[in-house]
N, C-alpha and C positions, 0 to 999 in steps of 0.2 A: 445561410436560412437558418433564421431561431426555432427549435422549435420546444418548446416548455410543458411536461408534462406529471399530472398526479396519479400516481398508481397505488392501487390498495393491492394488497398480498395478502394473506392468508399463513398464518402460520397452520479506539481503545488509544486511544492517544497513549496510553498508557499500558502496552502491553508487555514490558517488562516485568511486571505485577504477576505475571499471569504461567512465567517458562518455570517447567517441570524438568526433574531428573534429568540430566543428560549425560551422552558418551561421545566417546571421540571419532569425529567425521574419518573418513575414509581419505587417502594422501595418494591412491593413483588415481589417473584417469585412461581408463581403458574402453575402446569405441564399443558401443551397446550392441548387441547382438538384437535380433530383428524383436525375438521373442522380449526383449529385453524391451526394447521400443513400445512393442506392443502391450506390455502390463505395467508398465511404470505410471504412477501414482503419485498422491502426497506421501502417503504412506512409506513405501518403497524407495523413491527417487532417490540414487545414488547422489552421495555430496563429492563434488568436483570440485578441485581448484584450476584458476589462469591466474596466473603472472600480469601483474598490470602495475608497470612501473614500478617493477623491485618488490611487491607485495602481491603475497597470494592472495586471490580472493573466492571464498568458499560460492558455490552455485549448484543447483539441481536443477534438472530438464524433465517436465511432465509433456506427454500428449505425443505431440506427431512429429515429425521431423523435419517436414518441410515446410512452405508455406513463408512468412513474415515473422516471428516469432513476438510473443506478447511478454513485456519483461517488467515484473510486479517490482513496485518500492512501497515498503513498507512506512509504518508510522513509527513515533517517537520510541523507542526501548524495542522495536518490534525486531522479529530475526525470518528466516526462512518456516520456522514451527510456529509462528501465530499467526500466520493465514489461516485464514477457515478451511477446512479440505471440500466442503461442501462448492466451497467458490473456483478454486482452486483446478479440482476436477471436472469440476462441470464447463471450466472455461478450455480444460483440456483434450475435454473429448471435440474440440473439433479447432485448437490451434496450439500450435509449440508454446509453452511457457515455459518462462524463465523465474525464477527465486534465485536470489542473491542476498549475500549481506554483502552492505557497503565499506567502505575501507576501516577495517577498526571494531568493525561489529563482527558482534559471536563469533562464529569460524574465521571469520575474515584477517588478514594480518595488517599492520599499519596503523596511525594514528588518526581519529576521527576528528574532523576539522568540526569547528564549531561557528561554520556559518552554513547557509543552507546554495549560496553558490559554488563553494568548494567542493559541498558534497556532491552539487550536478556533476562537477569538471570529474569526480569520482565515478561517478554513473556512466558517465558519456569514456573516459576511461575505459570501463570494465566490458561495456558493449562492442568497444570499437579491440578492444584484448581479444574477443571471441572470434574476431573478424566480418561483424555483420557489418551491412551497408544500410541496410534500412530495418526497424524495428516499429513495433507498438510497444506505448508503456501506459503503466494505470500506476498512479501512486493514491496512496489511502492517507489521508491526515497530515505530517511531516511530512511524507514521501507525494503527497501529491502540491505543497509547498516546491519539492526537487522536481519534480516532475514539470512545473511551468517552466522555473531555469533549466533543464535541458532545453525543450525544445527551444526557450528563447535563445539560447547561445548555442544549439548546434540543431535547426530545423528543418536542414537536407537530411540528417539524420533517422527523423520522426516520423512514421508514415499516419499512426491516429492517438489522441491520448485521451485516456478513461482519469476524470476524477472524483475521488469517493470521499466524502465527509473532509474537506478541504477547503480552505479558502486564498483570496490574494496574501501580497503582503500589506499588514497592518489588519488584518482581518480583525472582522466586528467579534469581540467576546473574547477572543486569543490571549490579550491581556490579563483574563482572570485566572490562567489555568495554571497557577501556586494556589491560590484560593480552593481553587473544584481540586485539586491535588489532595490540598491539607484534610480537606472533606472525607477523606476514606482511610483516614489513619485509624488503624484499628481493623479494618476491615479485610475479610478472607480474601487471599485471589480471584475467585470468583466472584464476592460481593462486589470487589472493586471492575471488575472485568463489565458486571451488568449493571452497576451507578456508573461508567463511564461509557457505553455504548447502547443503552439501552434505556427503555420507559420503565415509568411504576407500572404499567397495566399489567396484567395476567396475561397477555397473548406476547408481549414482547416480552417480558423475565421468562416465559418457558421460550421461549426462541433464543434466548439468550443461555439460558442452562445450555438448552441442544447445541447451539455452537461451540459454548467453552469445552462441553464432551469431547468433541468433534477435535477439537482442535488439542486436545492431550493425548491421542489415538496410536500417534505413531510413539514408538516407544525404543526403537534402537536410533543411534546415529544422529541422534537432535542434537540441535544448537547449542553450546555453554550461555548463561546469560552474561548479559552485556557486563563488561567494565565498569567500577565508579566512573572511569578517565571517560568511557564511550558517552555513558550516559548523563556525564554532567555539559560534555562538548556537545551534545545532540539538544539538551534542554537551553543551554546558552542558545544554541541556533534559533528555535524555535520561539524562544523570549526577545531573541532580536527581530522576525520575520515579524511581532506579535505588534509590535511599535509602528505608529502610524505613517502613511506616505503617502502624502497628496497624488501623485502619479501614479500610482501601483493602477489604478486599473486602466491608466491610459495605454502604461506598458503592456497589458494582457493585448488592445487591439492590433499590437505585431506580431499575435497568435493567429496564424492562417489556416494549420491544422486544424481538421475537425477532432472538435473534442467533446465528449461524452460527459457531463458534470451529474455525479448523484448526491442526493442527500439527505439524511432524516428530516422529516419537519420538526422534531423536538430535542433535537442535536442540542447537548450541554458545553460542550469546549468551542463548539466551529458553529455559531449561528447558520441557521438558514438563511436569513440575509445575504451571507456570503456569497452563499451557491447563485442566490439570482443577480448578487451585482455582478460577476463572473457570466453568469449568460447573456447578461447585456450590455457583455463589451467583448465578449466573444464572437466575430463576425460567423463563424460557421460551429456552432453551438447547439447541443440540444441539455434539456434540463430534465433530469425525473427527480421530483421529490417523493421520497415513499412516507405515508404519514403514519403518527404513533409509531415512530421510529428513531433512533437515538443516533448516536456517532457511529456505531457498527449497520446502517441501517442494510448493507446491502448482505452483510452475513444473516441479519431477518430475512431479510424476503432474498434468498440465495437466488431461487428459482429464478424469481421475476429477475433478479438482478441478471443472472446468467445468461436468460434469453435475450434480453435487450443488447446488454454488451458484445453478444454473437452477432445480432442483428447490424448493429452499429458497425462494428468491422467489415461485416461481410459486404456491407455497400460498397 
């Protein structure tokens, strides 16, 4: 059954533009103490590494130890440090949340592939390397492209899916991404963040500035910025995904897992029509559209988003 809602809430695609000063990550994986588990959050969760087919993949665990974990897949240029703590810590109050850098990204070893399918394969390898038999996944923007391919490739590994600010292959408007990026030339990191993720209303801008400030709060053990090779590979993968595919929505019908789709009504790089199209072609989907919200609608409306995500995952 499909449910479509438009929710009012009060008050990134190029998140690599917003990364700040970094320091090196911890190399050791020591079992966490009970106190560490109880206290770990977005600011202090230790960076750990797991071997995935010969590459050390960086990850952090927030929140609980038990239950079905929620694995987060970031957008183009994003790393573990580009999620809004209001979202990650909010989700971690109820669930075990796993942040990670896919192969070749930020603190992780390896060469980043230039196709979404290969990124999905690497994500699956990472989940299996942690010896997890069932996970929920949440993808933002490019991470949403990857999430779609993960569940299509290995549906048995996935329980539920959350898609934010994303679209199907051939997503409407995505091919205009180079022009959108060109329009941010000369802007400060914060100004670029606001242009990509938020609208021009005073309320949205204020929420965007608050989200940007929260993202900078972690000052130690931060990820390094993405390498040029990784950035180029990701950009190639996204532009390939943007190419029209007449069968894309038909392929989505093969996803039988429950899916929550969250989108901003005024998303600049990925039109909201993409979310509506996905909802119409996913058998078990719910669609939430936040008004006066852009690409990072779930950052702007973090309280409403977390409440909805927790409800969805808990059903």
